[in-house]
NUMIKE-669878 format. One record per residue: x, y, z of N, C-alpha, C in turn; residue number from 1; residue in one letter. Coordinates in steps of 0.05 Angstrom, whole numbers, always signed. Layout:
N
<atom><n_u>X</n_u><n_v>Y</n_v><n_w>Z</n_w><ca_u>X</ca_u><ca_v>Y</ca_v><ca_w>Z</ca_w><c_u>X</c_u><c_v>Y</c_v><c_w>Z</c_w><resi>NUM</resi><resn>A</resn></atom>
...
***
This chain:
79
<atom><n_u>+1701</n_u><n_v>-1161</n_v><n_w>-5476</n_w><ca_u>+1732</ca_u><ca_v>-1164</ca_v><ca_w>-5476</ca_w><c_u>+1741</c_u><c_v>-1142</c_v><c_w>-5489</c_w><resi>1</resi><resn>M</resn></atom>
<atom><n_u>+1771</n_u><n_v>-1148</n_v><n_w>-5474</n_w><ca_u>+1786</ca_u><ca_v>-1124</ca_v><ca_w>-5494</ca_w><c_u>+1812</c_u><c_v>-1142</c_v><c_w>-5504</c_w><resi>2</resi><resn>T</resn></atom>
<atom><n_u>+1817</n_u><n_v>-1137</n_v><n_w>-5523</n_w><ca_u>+1840</ca_u><ca_v>-1161</ca_v><ca_w>-5534</ca_w><c_u>+1861</c_u><c_v>-1161</c_v><c_w>-5510</c_w><resi>3</resi><resn>S</resn></atom>
<atom><n_u>+1872</n_u><n_v>-1144</n_v><n_w>-5509</n_w><ca_u>+1898</ca_u><ca_v>-1141</ca_v><ca_w>-5485</ca_w><c_u>+1886</c_u><c_v>-1156</c_v><c_w>-5462</c_w><resi>4</resi><resn>R</resn></atom>
<atom><n_u>+1866</n_u><n_v>-1170</n_v><n_w>-5470</n_w><ca_u>+1856</ca_u><ca_v>-1180</ca_v><ca_w>-5440</ca_w><c_u>+1855</c_u><c_v>-1201</c_v><c_w>-5449</c_w><resi>5</resi><resn>L</resn></atom>
<atom><n_u>+1846</n_u><n_v>-1220</n_v><n_w>-5480</n_w><ca_u>+1840</ca_u><ca_v>-1235</ca_v><ca_w>-5496</ca_w><c_u>+1860</c_u><c_v>-1252</c_v><c_w>-5474</c_w><resi>6</resi><resn>E</resn></atom>
<atom><n_u>+1895</n_u><n_v>-1223</n_v><n_w>-5493</n_w><ca_u>+1918</ca_u><ca_v>-1238</ca_v><ca_w>-5505</ca_w><c_u>+1933</c_u><c_v>-1251</c_v><c_w>-5483</c_w><resi>7</resi><resn>H</resn></atom>
<atom><n_u>+1927</n_u><n_v>-1238</n_v><n_w>-5462</n_w><ca_u>+1943</ca_u><ca_v>-1249</ca_v><ca_w>-5430</ca_w><c_u>+1933</c_u><c_v>-1277</c_v><c_w>-5425</c_w><resi>8</resi><resn>Y</resn></atom>
<atom><n_u>+1894</n_u><n_v>-1263</n_v><n_w>-5428</n_w><ca_u>+1890</ca_u><ca_v>-1299</ca_v><ca_w>-5424</ca_w><c_u>+1894</c_u><c_v>-1329</c_v><c_w>-5445</c_w><resi>9</resi><resn>I</resn></atom>
<atom><n_u>+1911</n_u><n_v>-1310</n_v><n_w>-5466</n_w><ca_u>+1910</ca_u><ca_v>-1334</ca_v><ca_w>-5476</ca_w><c_u>+1941</c_u><c_v>-1343</c_v><c_w>-5463</c_w><resi>10</resi><resn>A</resn></atom>
<atom><n_u>+1953</n_u><n_v>-1324</n_v><n_w>-5461</n_w><ca_u>+1996</ca_u><ca_v>-1332</ca_v><ca_w>-5451</ca_w><c_u>+1986</c_u><c_v>-1339</c_v><c_w>-5424</c_w><resi>11</resi><resn>E</resn></atom>
<atom><n_u>+1969</n_u><n_v>-1331</n_v><n_w>-5415</n_w><ca_u>+1959</ca_u><ca_v>-1368</ca_v><ca_w>-5386</ca_w><c_u>+1943</c_u><c_v>-1367</c_v><c_w>-5387</c_w><resi>12</resi><resn>G</resn></atom>
<atom><n_u>+1942</n_u><n_v>-1385</n_v><n_w>-5404</n_w><ca_u>+1932</ca_u><ca_v>-1404</ca_v><ca_w>-5415</ca_w><c_u>+1941</c_u><c_v>-1431</c_v><c_w>-5427</c_w><resi>13</resi><resn>K</resn></atom>
<atom><n_u>+1982</n_u><n_v>-1426</n_v><n_w>-5438</n_w><ca_u>+1995</ca_u><ca_v>-1444</ca_v><ca_w>-5437</ca_w><c_u>+2033</c_u><c_v>-1439</c_v><c_w>-5420</c_w><resi>14</resi><resn>T</resn></atom>
<atom><n_u>+2020</n_u><n_v>-1423</n_v><n_w>-5402</n_w><ca_u>+2030</ca_u><ca_v>-1430</ca_v><ca_w>-5367</ca_w><c_u>+2015</c_u><c_v>-1456</c_v><c_w>-5361</c_w><resi>15</resi><resn>L</resn></atom>
<atom><n_u>+2051</n_u><n_v>-1470</n_v><n_w>-5343</n_w><ca_u>+2025</ca_u><ca_v>-1505</ca_v><ca_w>-5334</ca_w><c_u>+2036</c_u><c_v>-1484</c_v><c_w>-5297</c_w><resi>16</resi><resn>D</resn></atom>
<atom><n_u>+2022</n_u><n_v>-1512</n_v><n_w>-5294</n_w><ca_u>+1988</ca_u><ca_v>-1515</ca_v><ca_w>-5272</ca_w><c_u>+2000</c_u><c_v>-1498</c_v><c_w>-5250</c_w><resi>17</resi><resn>A</resn></atom>
<atom><n_u>+2024</n_u><n_v>-1499</n_v><n_w>-5246</n_w><ca_u>+2048</ca_u><ca_v>-1475</ca_v><ca_w>-5220</ca_w><c_u>+2042</c_u><c_v>-1454</c_v><c_w>-5232</c_w><resi>18</resi><resn>D</resn></atom>
<atom><n_u>+2052</n_u><n_v>-1448</n_v><n_w>-5246</n_w><ca_u>+2050</ca_u><ca_v>-1422</ca_v><ca_w>-5267</ca_w><c_u>+2023</c_u><c_v>-1415</c_v><c_w>-5270</c_w><resi>19</resi><resn>E</resn></atom>
<atom><n_u>+2003</n_u><n_v>-1441</n_v><n_w>-5271</n_w><ca_u>+1981</ca_u><ca_v>-1408</ca_v><ca_w>-5262</ca_w><c_u>+1967</c_u><c_v>-1412</c_v><c_w>-5236</c_w><resi>20</resi><resn>R</resn></atom>
<atom><n_u>+1969</n_u><n_v>-1428</n_v><n_w>-5221</n_w><ca_u>+1957</ca_u><ca_v>-1422</ca_v><ca_w>-5196</ca_w><c_u>+1977</c_u><c_v>-1396</c_v><c_w>-5181</c_w><resi>21</resi><resn>E</resn></atom>
<atom><n_u>+2001</n_u><n_v>-1379</n_v><n_w>-5189</n_w><ca_u>+2033</ca_u><ca_v>-1375</ca_v><ca_w>-5182</ca_w><c_u>+2011</c_u><c_v>-1343</c_v><c_w>-5195</c_w><resi>22</resi><resn>I</resn></atom>
<atom><n_u>+1991</n_u><n_v>-1350</n_v><n_w>-5215</n_w><ca_u>+1993</ca_u><ca_v>-1316</ca_v><ca_w>-5240</ca_w><c_u>+1965</c_u><c_v>-1316</c_v><c_w>-5221</c_w><resi>23</resi><resn>A</resn></atom>
<atom><n_u>+1946</n_u><n_v>-1335</n_v><n_w>-5211</n_w><ca_u>+1912</ca_u><ca_v>-1316</ca_v><ca_w>-5205</ca_w><c_u>+1922</c_u><c_v>-1319</c_v><c_w>-5182</c_w><resi>24</resi><resn>A</resn></atom>
<atom><n_u>+1941</n_u><n_v>-1325</n_v><n_w>-5149</n_w><ca_u>+1938</ca_u><ca_v>-1314</ca_v><ca_w>-5135</ca_w><c_u>+1939</c_u><c_v>-1289</c_v><c_w>-5128</c_w><resi>25</resi><resn>L</resn></atom>
<atom><n_u>+1968</n_u><n_v>-1279</n_v><n_w>-5153</n_w><ca_u>+1982</ca_u><ca_v>-1254</ca_v><ca_w>-5146</ca_w><c_u>+1969</c_u><c_v>-1231</c_v><c_w>-5164</c_w><resi>26</resi><resn>S</resn></atom>
<atom><n_u>+1938</n_u><n_v>-1242</n_v><n_w>-5188</n_w><ca_u>+1908</ca_u><ca_v>-1234</ca_v><ca_w>-5191</ca_w><c_u>+1893</c_u><c_v>-1226</c_v><c_w>-5183</c_w><resi>27</resi><resn>L</resn></atom>
<atom><n_u>+1888</n_u><n_v>-1228</n_v><n_w>-5151</n_w><ca_u>+1882</ca_u><ca_v>-1236</ca_v><ca_w>-5138</ca_w><c_u>+1881</c_u><c_v>-1209</c_v><c_w>-5106</c_w><resi>28</resi><resn>R</resn></atom>
<atom><n_u>+1916</n_u><n_v>-1224</n_v><n_w>-5109</n_w><ca_u>+1913</ca_u><ca_v>-1205</ca_v><ca_w>-5080</ca_w><c_u>+1916</c_u><c_v>-1171</c_v><c_w>-5088</c_w><resi>29</resi><resn>Q</resn></atom>
<atom><n_u>+1911</n_u><n_v>-1159</n_v><n_w>-5059</n_w><ca_u>+1898</ca_u><ca_v>-1138</ca_v><ca_w>-5069</ca_w><c_u>+1931</c_u><c_v>-1126</c_v><c_w>-5058</c_w><resi>30</resi><resn>I</resn></atom>
<atom><n_u>+1942</n_u><n_v>-1092</n_v><n_w>-5060</n_w><ca_u>+1957</ca_u><ca_v>-1087</ca_v><ca_w>-5044</ca_w><c_u>+1945</c_u><c_v>-1079</c_v><c_w>-5019</c_w><resi>31</resi><resn>D</resn></atom>
<atom><n_u>+1978</n_u><n_v>-1070</n_v><n_w>-4988</n_w><ca_u>+1968</ca_u><ca_v>-1063</ca_v><ca_w>-4972</ca_w><c_u>+1963</c_u><c_v>-1035</c_v><c_w>-4961</c_w><resi>32</resi><resn>E</resn></atom>
<atom><n_u>+1967</n_u><n_v>-1016</n_v><n_w>-4977</n_w><ca_u>+1957</ca_u><ca_v>-999</ca_v><ca_w>-4968</ca_w><c_u>+1927</c_u><c_v>-996</c_v><c_w>-4991</c_w><resi>33</resi><resn>E</resn></atom>
<atom><n_u>+1926</n_u><n_v>-1012</n_v><n_w>-5000</n_w><ca_u>+1896</ca_u><ca_v>-1009</ca_v><ca_w>-5015</ca_w><c_u>+1884</c_u><c_v>-1019</c_v><c_w>-4994</c_w><resi>34</resi><resn>R</resn></atom>
<atom><n_u>+1884</n_u><n_v>-1052</n_v><n_w>-4993</n_w><ca_u>+1876</ca_u><ca_v>-1059</ca_v><ca_w>-4970</ca_w><c_u>+1864</c_u><c_v>-1055</c_v><c_w>-4945</c_w><resi>35</resi><resn>Q</resn></atom>
<atom><n_u>+1882</n_u><n_v>-1022</n_v><n_w>-4923</n_w><ca_u>+1884</ca_u><ca_v>-1010</ca_v><ca_w>-4908</ca_w><c_u>+1859</c_u><c_v>-998</c_v><c_w>-4906</c_w><resi>36</resi><resn>A</resn></atom>
<atom><n_u>+1873</n_u><n_v>-998</n_v><n_w>-4931</n_w><ca_u>+1835</ca_u><ca_v>-962</ca_v><ca_w>-4932</ca_w><c_u>+1806</c_u><c_v>-985</c_v><c_w>-4939</c_w><resi>37</resi><resn>E</resn></atom>
<atom><n_u>+1807</n_u><n_v>-1003</n_v><n_w>-4948</n_w><ca_u>+1780</ca_u><ca_v>-1014</ca_v><ca_w>-4958</ca_w><c_u>+1779</c_u><c_v>-1028</c_v><c_w>-4929</c_w><resi>38</resi><resn>V</resn></atom>
<atom><n_u>+1784</n_u><n_v>-1036</n_v><n_w>-4909</n_w><ca_u>+1792</ca_u><ca_v>-1039</ca_v><ca_w>-4877</ca_w><c_u>+1781</c_u><c_v>-1014</c_v><c_w>-4868</c_w><resi>39</resi><resn>D</resn></atom>
<atom><n_u>+1787</n_u><n_v>-1005</n_v><n_w>-4862</n_w><ca_u>+1785</ca_u><ca_v>-974</ca_v><ca_w>-4850</ca_w><c_u>+1753</c_u><c_v>-959</c_v><c_w>-4856</c_w><resi>40</resi><resn>A</resn></atom>
<atom><n_u>+1748</n_u><n_v>-958</n_v><n_w>-4875</n_w><ca_u>+1716</ca_u><ca_v>-947</ca_v><ca_w>-4906</ca_w><c_u>+1705</c_u><c_v>-970</c_v><c_w>-4888</c_w><resi>41</resi><resn>A</resn></atom>
<atom><n_u>+1706</n_u><n_v>-1005</n_v><n_w>-4876</n_w><ca_u>+1695</ca_u><ca_v>-1025</ca_v><ca_w>-4870</ca_w><c_u>+1689</c_u><c_v>-1015</c_v><c_w>-4841</c_w><resi>42</resi><resn>W</resn></atom>
<atom><n_u>+1711</n_u><n_v>-1020</n_v><n_w>-4821</n_w><ca_u>+1701</ca_u><ca_v>-1007</ca_v><ca_w>-4798</ca_w><c_u>+1692</c_u><c_v>-980</c_v><c_w>-4794</c_w><resi>43</resi><resn>D</resn></atom>
<atom><n_u>+1694</n_u><n_v>-965</n_v><n_w>-4805</n_w><ca_u>+1673</ca_u><ca_v>-944</ca_v><ca_w>-4808</ca_w><c_u>+1652</c_u><c_v>-945</c_v><c_w>-4807</c_w><resi>44</resi><resn>E</resn></atom>
<atom><n_u>+1641</n_u><n_v>-959</n_v><n_w>-4836</n_w><ca_u>+1612</ca_u><ca_v>-965</ca_v><ca_w>-4837</ca_w><c_u>+1599</c_u><c_v>-972</c_v><c_w>-4814</c_w><resi>45</resi><resn>T</resn></atom>
<atom><n_u>+1616</n_u><n_v>-1001</n_v><n_w>-4808</n_w><ca_u>+1617</ca_u><ca_v>-1024</ca_v><ca_w>-4773</ca_w><c_u>+1606</c_u><c_v>-1002</c_v><c_w>-4767</c_w><resi>46</resi><resn>I</resn></atom>
<atom><n_u>+1622</n_u><n_v>-999</n_v><n_w>-4742</n_w><ca_u>+1614</ca_u><ca_v>-962</ca_v><ca_w>-4722</ca_w><c_u>+1595</c_u><c_v>-950</c_v><c_w>-4729</c_w><resi>47</resi><resn>N</resn></atom>
<atom><n_u>+1597</n_u><n_v>-941</n_v><n_w>-4750</n_w><ca_u>+1563</ca_u><ca_v>-939</ca_v><ca_w>-4756</ca_w><c_u>+1543</c_u><c_v>-944</c_v><c_w>-4744</c_w><resi>48</resi><resn>R</resn></atom>
<atom><n_u>+1544</n_u><n_v>-947</n_v><n_w>-4761</n_w><ca_u>+1519</ca_u><ca_v>-980</ca_v><ca_w>-4759</ca_w><c_u>+1507</c_u><c_v>-986</c_v><c_w>-4724</c_w><resi>49</resi><resn>R</resn></atom>
<atom><n_u>+1535</n_u><n_v>-985</n_v><n_w>-4721</n_w><ca_u>+1525</ca_u><ca_v>-996</ca_v><ca_w>-4680</ca_w><c_u>+1523</c_u><c_v>-980</c_v><c_w>-4680</c_w><resi>50</resi><resn>L</resn></atom>
<atom><n_u>+1529</n_u><n_v>-958</n_v><n_w>-4677</n_w><ca_u>+1521</ca_u><ca_v>-933</ca_v><ca_w>-4663</ca_w><c_u>+1493</c_u><c_v>-935</c_v><c_w>-4663</c_w><resi>51</resi><resn>D</resn></atom>
<atom><n_u>+1489</n_u><n_v>-933</n_v><n_w>-4687</n_w><ca_u>+1450</ca_u><ca_v>-932</ca_v><ca_w>-4698</ca_w><c_u>+1444</c_u><c_v>-941</c_v><c_w>-4696</c_w><resi>52</resi><resn>E</resn></atom>
<atom><n_u>+1450</n_u><n_v>-968</n_v><n_w>-4684</n_w><ca_u>+1418</ca_u><ca_v>-987</ca_v><ca_w>-4682</ca_w><c_u>+1417</c_u><c_v>-989</c_v><c_w>-4642</c_w><resi>53</resi><resn>L</resn></atom>
<atom><n_u>+1449</n_u><n_v>-986</n_v><n_w>-4639</n_w><ca_u>+1450</ca_u><ca_v>-970</ca_v><ca_w>-4601</ca_w><c_u>+1431</c_u><c_v>-958</c_v><c_w>-4588</c_w><resi>54</resi><resn>L</resn></atom>
<atom><n_u>+1436</n_u><n_v>-939</n_v><n_w>-4616</n_w><ca_u>+1433</ca_u><ca_v>-909</ca_v><ca_w>-4594</ca_w><c_u>+1388</c_u><c_v>-919</c_v><c_w>-4605</c_w><resi>55</resi><resn>S</resn></atom>
<atom><n_u>+1372</n_u><n_v>-921</n_v><n_w>-4630</n_w><ca_u>+1356</ca_u><ca_v>-929</ca_v><ca_w>-4630</ca_w><c_u>+1347</c_u><c_v>-916</c_v><c_w>-4650</c_w><resi>56</resi><resn>G</resn></atom>
<atom><n_u>+1373</n_u><n_v>-910</n_v><n_w>-4655</n_w><ca_u>+1364</ca_u><ca_v>-883</ca_v><ca_w>-4692</ca_w><c_u>+1341</c_u><c_v>-906</c_v><c_w>-4713</c_w><resi>57</resi><resn>K</resn></atom>
<atom><n_u>+1364</n_u><n_v>-928</n_v><n_w>-4713</n_w><ca_u>+1341</ca_u><ca_v>-945</ca_v><ca_w>-4735</ca_w><c_u>+1341</c_u><c_v>-967</c_v><c_w>-4707</c_w><resi>58</resi><resn>V</resn></atom>
<atom><n_u>+1314</n_u><n_v>-982</n_v><n_w>-4731</n_w><ca_u>+1313</ca_u><ca_v>-1010</ca_v><ca_w>-4714</ca_w><c_u>+1323</c_u><c_v>-1030</c_v><c_w>-4739</c_w><resi>59</resi><resn>E</resn></atom>
<atom><n_u>+1328</n_u><n_v>-1053</n_v><n_w>-4721</n_w><ca_u>+1332</ca_u><ca_v>-1079</ca_v><ca_w>-4734</ca_w><c_u>+1307</c_u><c_v>-1087</c_v><c_w>-4740</c_w><resi>60</resi><resn>A</resn></atom>
<atom><n_u>+1309</n_u><n_v>-1103</n_v><n_w>-4763</n_w><ca_u>+1290</ca_u><ca_v>-1117</ca_v><ca_w>-4785</ca_w><c_u>+1306</c_u><c_v>-1129</c_v><c_w>-4793</c_w><resi>61</resi><resn>V</resn></atom>
<atom><n_u>+1291</n_u><n_v>-1150</n_v><n_w>-4789</n_w><ca_u>+1299</ca_u><ca_v>-1190</ca_v><ca_w>-4798</ca_w><c_u>+1310</c_u><c_v>-1189</c_v><c_w>-4829</c_w><resi>62</resi><resn>S</resn></atom>
<atom><n_u>+1317</n_u><n_v>-1214</n_v><n_w>-4830</n_w><ca_u>+1335</ca_u><ca_v>-1208</ca_v><ca_w>-4869</ca_w><c_u>+1300</c_u><c_v>-1216</c_v><c_w>-4878</c_w><resi>63</resi><resn>G</resn></atom>
<atom><n_u>+1281</n_u><n_v>-1236</n_v><n_w>-4873</n_w><ca_u>+1267</ca_u><ca_v>-1240</ca_v><ca_w>-4890</ca_w><c_u>+1245</c_u><c_v>-1223</c_v><c_w>-4894</c_w><resi>64</resi><resn>R</resn></atom>
<atom><n_u>+1248</n_u><n_v>-1199</n_v><n_w>-4881</n_w><ca_u>+1230</ca_u><ca_v>-1167</ca_v><ca_w>-4878</ca_w><c_u>+1248</c_u><c_v>-1162</c_v><c_w>-4897</c_w><resi>65</resi><resn>E</resn></atom>
<atom><n_u>+1274</n_u><n_v>-1155</n_v><n_w>-4892</n_w><ca_u>+1305</ca_u><ca_v>-1133</ca_v><ca_w>-4911</ca_w><c_u>+1281</c_u><c_v>-1143</c_v><c_w>-4948</c_w><resi>66</resi><resn>T</resn></atom>
<atom><n_u>+1286</n_u><n_v>-1175</n_v><n_w>-4942</n_w><ca_u>+1276</ca_u><ca_v>-1195</ca_v><ca_w>-4982</ca_w><c_u>+1252</c_u><c_v>-1172</c_v><c_w>-4973</c_w><resi>67</resi><resn>I</resn></atom>
<atom><n_u>+1229</n_u><n_v>-1183</n_v><n_w>-4961</n_w><ca_u>+1202</ca_u><ca_v>-1160</ca_v><ca_w>-4972</ca_w><c_u>+1201</c_u><c_v>-1137</c_v><c_w>-4982</c_w><resi>68</resi><resn>A</resn></atom>
<atom><n_u>+1218</n_u><n_v>-1128</n_v><n_w>-4969</n_w><ca_u>+1224</ca_u><ca_v>-1093</ca_v><ca_w>-4961</ca_w><c_u>+1226</c_u><c_v>-1082</c_v><c_w>-4992</c_w><resi>69</resi><resn>I</resn></atom>
<atom><n_u>+1262</n_u><n_v>-1101</n_v><n_w>-5013</n_w><ca_u>+1270</ca_u><ca_v>-1096</ca_v><ca_w>-5018</ca_w><c_u>+1245</c_u><c_v>-1107</c_v><c_w>-5048</c_w><resi>70</resi><resn>A</resn></atom>
<atom><n_u>+1235</n_u><n_v>-1127</n_v><n_w>-5046</n_w><ca_u>+1214</ca_u><ca_v>-1141</ca_v><ca_w>-5065</ca_w><c_u>+1190</c_u><c_v>-1117</c_v><c_w>-5076</c_w><resi>71</resi><resn>R</resn></atom>
<atom><n_u>+1188</n_u><n_v>-1115</n_v><n_w>-5045</n_w><ca_u>+1165</ca_u><ca_v>-1079</ca_v><ca_w>-5052</ca_w><c_u>+1168</c_u><c_v>-1071</c_v><c_w>-5072</c_w><resi>72</resi><resn>A</resn></atom>
<atom><n_u>+1200</n_u><n_v>-1051</n_v><n_w>-5052</n_w><ca_u>+1209</ca_u><ca_v>-1033</ca_v><ca_w>-5074</ca_w><c_u>+1206</c_u><c_v>-1041</c_v><c_w>-5103</c_w><resi>73</resi><resn>R</resn></atom>
<atom><n_u>+1224</n_u><n_v>-1061</n_v><n_w>-5114</n_w><ca_u>+1232</ca_u><ca_v>-1062</ca_v><ca_w>-5138</ca_w><c_u>+1211</c_u><c_v>-1067</c_v><c_w>-5156</c_w><resi>74</resi><resn>A</resn></atom>
<atom><n_u>+1194</n_u><n_v>-1075</n_v><n_w>-5147</n_w><ca_u>+1163</ca_u><ca_v>-1082</ca_v><ca_w>-5152</ca_w><c_u>+1142</c_u><c_v>-1057</c_v><c_w>-5159</c_w><resi>75</resi><resn>A</resn></atom>
<atom><n_u>+1153</n_u><n_v>-1048</n_v><n_w>-5145</n_w><ca_u>+1136</ca_u><ca_v>-1022</ca_v><ca_w>-5142</ca_w><c_u>+1136</c_u><c_v>-999</c_v><c_w>-5172</c_w><resi>76</resi><resn>A</resn></atom>
<atom><n_u>+1179</n_u><n_v>-991</n_v><n_w>-5175</n_w><ca_u>+1186</ca_u><ca_v>-988</ca_v><ca_w>-5199</ca_w><c_u>+1181</c_u><c_v>-998</c_v><c_w>-5221</c_w><resi>77</resi><resn>R</resn></atom>
<atom><n_u>+1187</n_u><n_v>-1022</n_v><n_w>-5226</n_w><ca_u>+1175</ca_u><ca_v>-1029</ca_v><ca_w>-5257</ca_w><c_u>+1140</c_u><c_v>-1026</c_v><c_w>-5268</c_w><resi>78</resi><resn>R</resn></atom>
<atom><n_u>+1134</n_u><n_v>-1013</n_v><n_w>-5236</n_w><ca_u>+1105</ca_u><ca_v>-1014</ca_v><ca_w>-5250</ca_w><c_u>+1104</c_u><c_v>-981</c_v><c_w>-5258</c_w><resi>79</resi><resn>K</resn></atom>
***
């Protein structure tokens, strides 16, 4: 943690409950332009993956199978 961040946190602790809540909400917000970029990227990914699934280019795999594959790959990398 940087000293600058430590300073902001220390200053934040001096705020009353309402001020802390407002500060926390403000820090969590992403500006609208950036949010639009994030949403567009997700829309593109979702549409691409759906097209791949519907066209048969990829095959659906259950969550359990996905976890098993990931664990097997992780174990192979550790060897």
